[in-house]
C-alpha positions in Angstrom: 317.2 158.6 -12.6 316.9 162.0 -14.2 314.4 162.8 -16.9 315.7 164.6 -20.0 313.2 167.4 -20.8 315.6 169.4 -23.0 313.8 168.3 -26.2 310.4 169.0 -24.7 311.2 172.6 -23.7 312.0 173.8 -27.2 308.9 172.1 -28.5 306.8 173.7 -25.9 308.4 177.1 -26.7 307.6 176.8 -30.3 303.9 175.9 -29.5 303.7 178.8 -27.0 305.1 181.2 -29.7 302.5 179.9 -32.2 299.7 180.3 -29.7 300.8 183.7 -28.8 301.1 184.8 -32.4 297.6 183.4 -33.0 296.2 185.3 -30.1 297.8 188.6 -31.3 296.6 187.9 -34.9 293.0 187.2 -33.7 293.1 190.4 -31.7 294.1 192.5 -34.7 291.8 191.0 -37.3 289.8 193.6 -39.3 286.4 191.9 -38.7 284.5 194.3 -41.0 286.5 193.2 -44.0 286.5 189.6 -42.9 282.7 189.6 -42.6 282.1 191.6 -45.7 284.2 189.3 -48.0 283.3 186.1 -46.1 279.5 186.6 -46.2 279.6 187.8 -49.9 281.6 184.9 -51.0 279.5 182.4 -49.0 276.3 183.7 -50.6 277.6 183.8 -54.1 279.2 180.4 -54.2 276.0 178.3 -53.7 274.0 180.6 -55.9 276.4 180.2 -58.8 275.8 176.5 -58.8 272.3 177.0 -60.0 273.8 177.4 -63.5 275.8 174.3 -64.2 277.7 175.9 -67.0 279.2 178.5 -64.8 280.4 176.0 -62.1 284.1 175.8 -63.3 284.5 179.5 -63.9 282.8 180.7 -60.8 284.6 178.1 -58.6 287.9 179.7 -59.5 286.8 183.3 -59.5 284.9 183.8 -56.3 287.2 182.3 -53.6 290.5 183.6 -55.1 288.9 187.0 -56.0 287.7 187.4 -52.4 291.1 186.5 -51.1 292.9 188.9 -53.5 290.6 191.8 -52.6 290.9 191.1 -48.9 294.6 190.9 -49.0 294.9 194.4 -50.5 292.6 196.0 -47.8 293.9 194.5 -44.6 297.1 195.4 -42.7 299.1 192.4 -41.6 298.2 188.8 -40.7 297.3 188.1 -44.3 297.1 184.3 -44.0 295.0 184.4 -40.9 292.7 186.9 -42.4 292.2 184.8 -45.5 291.6 181.6 -43.4 289.1 183.2 -41.1 287.3 184.8 -44.1 287.2 181.4 -45.8 285.7 179.9 -42.6 283.0 182.6 -42.4 282.3 182.1 -46.2 282.1 178.3 -45.7 279.6 178.6 -42.9 277.5 181.0 -44.8 277.8 179.0 -47.9 276.7 175.8 -46.2 273.6 177.6 -44.7 272.6 179.1 -48.1 273.2 175.9 -49.9 271.0 174.0 -47.3 268.2 176.6 -48.0 268.5 176.0 -51.8 268.6 172.2 -51.4 266.0 171.6 -48.7 263.6 174.5 -48.9 263.3 175.1 -52.7 262.4 172.9 -55.6 266.0 172.9 -56.7 266.9 170.1 -54.4 264.0 168.0 -55.6 265.2 168.3 -59.2 268.5 166.5 -58.5 270.7 165.5 -60.1 270.3 168.1 -62.8 270.3 171.1 -60.4 273.1 172.9 -58.7 275.7 171.7 -61.2 275.3 168.0 -60.6 276.3 165.7 -63.4 273.2 164.6 -65.3 274.8 161.2 -66.0 275.4 160.4 -62.4 273.1 158.1 -60.4 270.1 159.8 -58.7 271.2 161.9 -55.8 269.2 162.8 -52.8 269.1 166.4 -51.5 271.3 165.4 -48.6 273.9 163.9 -50.9 273.9 167.1 -52.9 274.3 169.2 -49.9 277.1 167.1 -48.6 279.0 167.0 -52.0 278.5 170.6 -53.0 278.9 171.9 -49.4 282.3 170.2 -49.1 283.4 171.6 -52.3 282.3 175.1 -51.4 283.9 174.9 -47.9 287.2 173.6 -49.2 287.4 176.2 -52.1 286.6 179.1 -49.8 289.0 178.2 -47.0 291.9 177.1 -49.3 291.6 179.8 -51.9 290.7 182.7 -49.7 293.8 181.9 -47.6 296.0 181.6 -50.6 294.6 184.7 -52.3 294.8 186.9 -49.2 298.3 185.7 -48.4 299.6 186.3 -51.9 297.9 189.7 -52.4 298.8 190.9 -49.0 302.5 190.3 -49.3 302.5 191.8 -52.8 300.7 194.9 -51.5 303.1 195.2 -48.6 306.1 195.0 -51.0 304.5 197.7 -53.2 303.7 199.9 -50.1 307.3 199.6 -49.0 308.5 200.5 -52.5 306.2 203.6 -52.6 307.5 204.6 -49.1 311.1 204.4 -50.4 310.3 206.4 -53.5 308.5 209.0 -51.4 311.5 209.2 -49.0 313.8 209.6 -52.0 311.6 212.4 -53.4 310.8 210.8 -56.7 311.5 207.9 -59.1 314.3 207.7 -61.7 313.2 207.4 -65.2 314.5 205.8 -68.4 316.4 208.4 -70.5 315.8 209.0 -74.2 318.4 207.7 -76.7 321.6 209.8 -76.5 323.3 210.3 -79.8 324.9 213.7 -79.3 325.9 216.0 -76.5 322.8 218.1 -77.2 320.5 215.0 -76.4 321.8 215.1 -72.9 320.8 218.7 -72.4 317.2 217.6 -73.2 316.9 215.1 -70.5 314.8 215.7 -67.4 316.4 215.4 -63.9 315.0 211.8 -63.3 316.2 210.8 -66.8 319.5 212.5 -66.3 319.9 210.6 -63.1 319.4 207.2 -64.8 321.9 208.2 -67.5 324.6 209.2 -65.1 324.0 206.2 -62.9 324.3 203.8 -65.8 327.5 205.6 -67.0 329.2 205.5 -63.7 328.3 201.9 -63.1 330.0 201.1 -66.4 333.1 202.8 -65.2 333.3 200.5 -62.1 331.3 202.6 -59.6 328.9 200.8 -57.3 325.5 202.5 -57.0 324.2 202.9 -53.4 321.3 205.3 -53.2 319.8 208.5 -54.5 317.6 211.4 -53.3 316.0 214.4 -54.9 316.6 217.6 -52.9 315.8 221.3 -53.0 312.3 220.7 -54.5 313.7 218.6 -57.4 316.3 221.2 -58.3 319.1 218.7 -57.5 319.6 215.0 -57.4 322.2 213.5 -55.1 323.6 210.1 -55.8 325.8 208.0 -53.6 328.4 205.6 -55.2 331.4 203.6 -54.0 334.6 203.2 -55.9 337.4 201.0 -54.6 335.9 201.0 -51.1 335.6 204.8 -50.9 332.3 206.7 -50.9 331.5 209.2 -53.6 328.7 211.8 -53.6 327.4 213.2 -56.9 325.1 216.2 -57.2 323.2 216.3 -60.5 321.4 219.3 -62.0 319.8 220.2 -65.3 319.7 224.0 -64.6 320.6 226.3 -67.4 323.5 227.7 -65.5 325.1 226.0 -62.5 326.1 228.6 -59.9 328.5 228.4 -56.9 325.6 227.5 -54.6 325.4 224.0 -56.0 329.0 223.4 -55.4 328.9 224.8 -51.9 325.8 222.8 -51.0 327.5 219.6 -52.1 330.6 220.4 -50.0 328.5 220.9 -47.0 326.8 217.5 -47.5 330.2 215.9 -48.0 331.5 217.3 -44.8 328.4 216.2 -42.9 328.7 212.6 -44.2 332.5 212.5 -44.0 332.8 211.9 -47.7 336.0 213.1 -49.4 335.1 212.6 -53.1 332.5 214.8 -54.7 331.2 215.4 -58.3 328.8 218.0 -59.6 327.4 216.8 -62.9 325.2 218.9 -65.2 323.6 218.4 -68.5 324.3 222.1 -69.3 327.3 224.2 -68.2 328.9 225.9 -65.2 329.2 229.6 -64.5 332.7 231.0 -64.0 331.8 231.5 -60.3 331.0 227.7 -59.9 334.4 226.7 -61.6 336.2 229.1 -59.2 334.4 227.7 -56.2 335.4 224.2 -57.0 339.1 225.0 -57.6 341.5 223.5 -55.2 338.6 221.6 -53.4 337.6 217.9 -53.5 335.0 218.4 -56.1 335.1 217.6 -59.8 332.8 219.4 -62.2 331.5 217.6 -65.3 329.3 219.4 -67.8 327.2 218.0 -70.6 329.9 217.9 -73.3 332.5 216.4 -71.0 329.9 213.8 -69.8 329.3 212.8 -73.5 333.0 212.4 -74.1 333.3 210.1 -71.1 330.4 208.0 -72.3 332.1 207.7 -75.7 335.4 206.4 -74.4 
């Protein structure tokens, strides 16, 4: 009679993957940060219990604060970093607490010392150490893990966002209120990009991406309309010359895009108008853009 091991193999595979991931994580731990925050939190936690009035406040600040600071400094394996830091802090905290309880007069003054409840039955130093040590260990392990995991993932998202903005060459900005065509002329290139993007989206275009080019002289925006890609080149130069049109046409040819628009908050030179004639590029100046927005 055969033995069905099909259900055991996937389970073993999952366990093997977890163990492999754990080994990799332990090998990539940033021990300097782990020891720094773990030892600091482990020392501060028992010392804070000397003042009973600060117990609730410190109990929330030290473990979570250590985790949050740790998560912003390490690179990857955030949960594991927080857990190991909490373990280090718990061990250090138990040792420091033992010194306070058994080697100083503080333990002899129980239950009024180390945050114990004055109304509670008399507590021995050992009982104090077990009670407060358990609280310290749980707080450090749980909240360091939570804080590092939360802060690490948030920092990773922010880092990715910064990388995307850097790759795009800058960030779009909120434009000022537009009441007349002259207000459009006063927009900066990042503001102009947001204004044009919002206008095109209102007209049914789907925004895809943007990128500042030519040392912030131009801003290229990618849209899609009825399944066809459109490339827009924005500029706020005083006079738009033929080079802007030719540059857009080259990008369109490289990307296989058949629809292009040069949008400016000012006006085009006669040479630019002539350059776009009979070619798949539409020119929109500031006054025309304002008319489109008013329709």
